[in-house]
C-alpha positions in Angstrom: -86.5 0.5 153.6 -84.1 -0.2 156.5 -85.1 -0.3 160.1 -83.5 3.0 161.0 -85.4 4.9 158.3 -88.6 3.2 159.2 -88.2 4.3 162.9 -87.4 7.9 161.9 -90.5 8.1 159.7 -92.7 6.5 162.3 -91.5 8.9 165.0 -92.1 11.9 162.7 -95.7 10.8 161.9 -96.5 10.2 165.6 -95.4 13.8 166.4 -96.7 15.6 163.3 -99.8 13.6 162.2 -102.0 16.7 162.4 -100.3 18.1 159.3 -101.1 15.1 157.1 -103.3 15.5 154.1 -104.3 11.9 153.1 -102.2 9.5 155.1 -103.4 7.1 157.7 -101.2 7.0 160.8 -102.3 3.4 161.3 -101.2 2.5 157.8 -97.7 3.8 158.6 -97.5 1.8 161.8 -98.6 -1.3 160.0 -96.1 -0.8 157.2 -93.3 -0.2 159.7 -94.2 -3.4 161.6 -94.3 -5.4 158.4 -90.9 -4.3 157.2 -89.1 -4.4 160.5 -90.6 -7.4 162.2 -92.0 -9.6 159.4 -95.6 -9.9 158.2 -97.9 -12.0 160.3 -100.5 -14.1 158.5 -104.1 -13.2 158.9 -105.9 -13.8 162.2 -109.1 -15.8 162.5 -111.3 -16.0 165.6 -113.5 -19.0 164.5 -110.8 -20.9 162.8 -111.7 -24.1 164.7 -114.7 -24.6 162.3 -112.6 -24.1 159.2 -109.0 -25.3 160.0 -108.3 -25.6 156.2 -107.2 -22.0 156.2 -104.2 -22.8 158.4 -103.7 -26.6 157.9 -104.1 -28.4 154.5 -104.2 -31.8 156.3 -107.7 -30.8 157.5 -109.2 -31.4 153.9 -111.7 -34.1 154.1 -111.5 -34.6 157.9 -115.3 -34.0 158.3 -116.2 -36.8 156.0 -118.4 -34.7 153.8 -118.2 -31.7 151.5 -118.6 -28.3 153.0 -118.1 -24.7 152.0 -117.2 -21.8 154.4 -117.1 -18.1 154.2 -115.4 -15.9 156.8 -115.0 -12.1 157.0 -112.9 -10.6 159.8 -112.5 -6.9 160.5 -110.1 -6.0 163.3 -110.4 -2.6 165.1 -113.4 -1.7 163.0 -113.6 2.0 162.3 -109.8 2.7 162.4 -108.5 3.6 159.0 -106.1 1.0 157.6 -107.1 -1.7 160.1 -106.8 -5.3 159.0 -109.7 -6.8 157.0 -109.7 -10.4 155.8 -112.1 -12.3 153.5 -111.8 -16.1 153.1 -113.8 -18.5 151.0 -113.1 -22.2 151.1 -114.5 -25.6 150.0 -113.2 -29.0 151.0 -114.3 -32.6 151.3 -113.3 -36.3 150.9 -112.5 -38.2 147.8 -112.5 -42.0 148.1 -112.0 -43.2 151.7 -108.4 -42.1 152.3 -108.0 -38.7 150.6 -109.4 -35.2 150.8 -109.1 -32.1 148.6 -109.8 -28.4 149.2 -109.5 -25.0 147.7 -109.6 -21.6 149.5 -109.4 -18.0 148.5 -108.1 -15.3 150.8 -108.0 -11.5 150.5 -106.2 -9.6 153.3 -106.0 -5.8 153.5 -103.6 -4.1 155.9 -103.3 -0.4 155.5 -102.0 0.3 152.0 -101.1 -3.3 151.4 -103.4 -6.0 150.0 -102.7 -9.7 149.6 -104.9 -11.9 147.4 -104.2 -15.6 147.5 -105.7 -18.8 146.2 -104.6 -22.3 147.3 -105.4 -25.9 146.4 -105.0 -28.6 149.1 -104.6 -32.3 149.1 -104.6 -34.6 152.2 -104.0 -38.3 152.6 -105.6 -40.0 155.6 -104.1 -43.0 157.5 -106.3 -45.1 159.6 -104.5 -45.7 162.9 -107.4 -47.5 164.6 -111.2 -47.8 164.7 -111.4 -44.2 166.1 -108.2 -42.5 165.1 -107.1 -41.0 161.9 -103.8 -39.2 160.9 -103.9 -36.9 157.9 -100.9 -35.5 156.0 -101.6 -32.5 153.8 -99.9 -30.3 151.2 -101.2 -27.0 149.8 -99.9 -24.9 146.9 -101.0 -21.6 145.5 -100.1 -18.1 144.4 -100.3 -14.8 146.3 -100.6 -11.4 144.7 -99.3 -8.4 146.7 -100.4 -4.9 146.1 -99.1 -1.7 147.6 -101.0 1.5 147.0 -98.3 4.3 147.3 -101.0 6.9 146.9 -102.1 6.3 150.5 -98.7 7.6 151.7 -99.1 11.1 150.3 -98.3 14.0 152.7 -97.8 17.8 152.3 -94.0 17.4 152.0 -93.1 14.5 149.7 -89.5 14.6 151.0 -90.7 13.1 154.3 -91.5 9.7 152.7 -88.8 7.1 152.4 -87.8 6.8 148.7 -88.2 3.1 148.7 -92.0 3.5 149.1 -93.6 3.5 145.7 -95.7 6.5 144.7 -98.1 4.5 142.6 -100.0 1.3 142.8 -97.5 -1.6 142.5 -98.3 -5.3 142.3 -96.1 -8.4 142.5 -96.8 -12.2 142.8 -95.2 -15.0 144.8 -95.6 -18.8 144.9 -96.7 -20.1 148.2 -97.1 -23.6 149.7 -98.1 -25.2 153.1 -97.6 -28.5 154.8 -99.7 -29.9 157.7 -100.3 -32.9 159.9 -103.7 -33.5 161.5 -104.5 -36.2 164.1 -108.2 -36.6 165.0 -110.9 -38.8 166.5 -114.5 -38.2 167.1 -113.9 -35.7 169.9 -110.2 -34.8 169.8 -107.9 -33.1 167.3 -104.3 -31.9 167.2 -102.6 -30.3 164.2 -99.2 -28.9 163.2 -98.7 -26.9 160.0 -96.2 -24.6 158.3 -97.1 -21.9 155.8 -94.9 -20.0 153.4 -92.6 -23.1 152.9 -90.5 -21.3 150.2 -90.2 -18.1 152.2 -86.7 -16.5 152.2 -85.2 -19.1 149.8 -84.6 -16.3 147.4 -84.5 -12.7 148.7 -86.3 -10.4 146.3 -85.4 -6.8 146.0 -88.9 -5.2 145.9 -90.7 -3.8 148.9 -93.7 -6.1 148.7 -92.1 -9.5 149.3 -89.1 -8.9 151.5 -91.1 -9.6 154.7 -92.5 -13.0 153.8 -91.6 -15.6 156.5 -92.5 -19.1 157.4 -95.3 -19.4 160.0 -95.7 -22.4 162.3 -99.1 -23.4 163.8 -99.9 -25.8 166.6 -103.5 -26.4 167.4 -105.5 -28.8 169.6 -108.9 -29.2 171.1 -111.1 -31.7 172.9 -114.9 -32.1 173.3 -116.0 -33.1 176.8 -119.6 -34.3 177.4 -120.8 -32.7 180.6 -124.4 -34.1 180.4 -127.1 -34.7 177.8 -127.5 -30.9 177.3 -124.0 -29.4 177.5 -120.6 -30.2 176.0 -117.4 -28.3 176.7 -114.7 -27.8 174.1 -111.4 -26.3 175.2 -108.8 -25.6 172.5 -105.7 -23.6 171.8 -103.7 -22.3 168.8 -100.0 -21.2 168.9 -98.7 -19.2 165.9 -94.9 -18.6 165.6 -92.7 -17.1 163.0 -89.4 -17.3 165.0 -89.0 -13.5 164.8 -91.8 -11.6 166.4 -94.0 -12.3 169.4 -95.6 -15.7 169.6 -99.4 -15.4 169.1 -101.4 -17.6 171.5 -105.2 -18.2 171.5 -106.7 -19.9 174.5 -110.4 -20.8 173.8 -113.3 -22.5 175.3 -116.7 -23.3 173.8 -119.9 -24.6 175.4 -122.3 -26.4 173.1 -126.0 -26.3 174.1 -128.2 -29.2 172.8 -125.9 -29.7 169.8 -127.3 -26.4 168.4 -125.7 -23.3 169.9 -122.0 -22.7 170.6 -121.0 -20.1 173.2 -117.3 -19.3 173.1 -114.6 -17.1 174.5 -111.0 -16.7 173.5 -108.1 -14.9 175.2 -105.5 -13.8 172.7 -102.0 -12.6 173.7 -98.4 -12.4 172.6 -95.5 -14.0 174.4 -91.8 -13.6 174.1 -91.1 -17.4 173.7 -88.9 -17.3 170.6 -87.9 -13.9 169.3 -85.2 -12.3 167.2 -82.8 -9.7 168.6 -84.3 -7.4 165.9 -87.6 -7.3 167.8 -88.4 -3.8 169.0 -88.7 -4.1 172.8 -91.2 -1.2 172.8 -93.8 -3.6 171.2 -96.4 -4.5 173.7 -98.3 -7.8 174.1 -101.4 -7.6 171.9 -103.9 -8.9 174.3 -107.6 -9.2 173.4 -110.7 -11.1 174.5 -113.1 -12.5 171.9 -116.7 -13.6 172.5 -118.2 -16.0 169.9 -121.6 -17.3 169.1 -122.3 -20.0 166.5 -125.6 -21.4 165.6 -126.4 -24.7 163.8 -129.4 -23.3 162.1 -130.1 -26.7 160.3 -128.2 -30.0 159.9 -126.5 -28.3 157.0 -126.1 -24.6 157.8 -123.9 -23.0 160.4 -123.9 -19.2 161.2 -121.3 -17.7 163.5 -120.3 -14.3 164.9 -117.4 -13.1 167.0 -116.8 -9.8 168.8 -113.2 -8.8 169.7 -112.3 -6.4 172.5 -108.7 -5.2 172.7 -107.1 -5.0 176.1 -104.6 -2.4 175.0 -104.6 1.2 173.6 -106.8 0.1 170.7 -109.7 -0.7 173.0 -111.9 2.0 171.4 -112.0 0.0 168.2 -113.7 -3.4 168.2 -113.3 -6.4 166.0 -116.0 -8.4 164.2 -116.0 -11.7 162.4 -118.8 -13.4 160.5 -118.8 -17.1 159.5 -121.2 -19.0 157.3 -120.8 -22.7 156.6 -122.8 -25.1 154.6 -122.5 -28.9 154.7 -123.7 -31.2 151.8 -125.4 -34.3 153.2 -124.4 -37.7 151.9 -126.8 -39.6 149.7 -128.1 -41.8 151.2 -127.8 -39.9 154.4 -125.4 -41.5 156.8 -123.7 -40.6 160.1 -120.6 -38.5 159.6 -117.2 -39.9 160.4 -116.5 -36.8 162.5 -119.4 -34.7 163.9 -119.2 -31.0 163.4 -117.4 -30.4 166.7 -114.4 -29.0 164.7 
């Protein structure tokens, strides 16, 4: 599907969507953005408590084994809106290495991506308090496109490159990351889809894969015996579409309850000439609440409110994390600040 055909189809559906029988307008918009401007990786609101999903060097950084589950639903109630489920487990082996595994299923309109990754990290001791971790992740992604969701009254209106049935393909994937951390500070840089665009496949499902670059950092500030403040940020870039920026701040109350807020926006820092200038910044504000129910169990929830034309549809994310205590029980190398 070329950009011109995509634009024509999109304009038609915007004007004539009342004549559709089974199609989701939002699915068409999502498909058009995927093909014309590259596919963005899944968004997470509470990523700071499970950085393994974006940086393999995070494996083993907590100093103990933990498992996490996250479910994110953006613009809940809107047909075809993104939904992402992630399950992960990671922990240290020996004193200098960490391993992890995570599963991800991301649904975006008629497209579904299912991925599984294994991660390995090697930790270098820089000083008594500082560690530098280098990580690599490898896995496979399965892409599914359900052409039945693009059925309309007049079949001639659909671009012939869109399949009319359920089509699946697979793609090898890998990631690399660097993670610098101490007791209260972290900074990470990672790259996903390392092999993207080395070979250009001909099918519709894999042409949009691009490398994504992540830059993250955060710091915990002790305000007093009761409160701690943790500002952080994440920058996500694919060198083609808008740069995604998350600016976040958490307040920790008595080491038990986290209250957080994130401002998410897009910025034209590095963009391709192919970027449609009609695209608007995707601003949103996210409110987060995380509760350390026990020394081992964390429960979190986030609520996303869009500051654009999608403000009638809200986003929700649920996180559950469980930490396996060491035997005999000892103080963690890194407290669960991140």
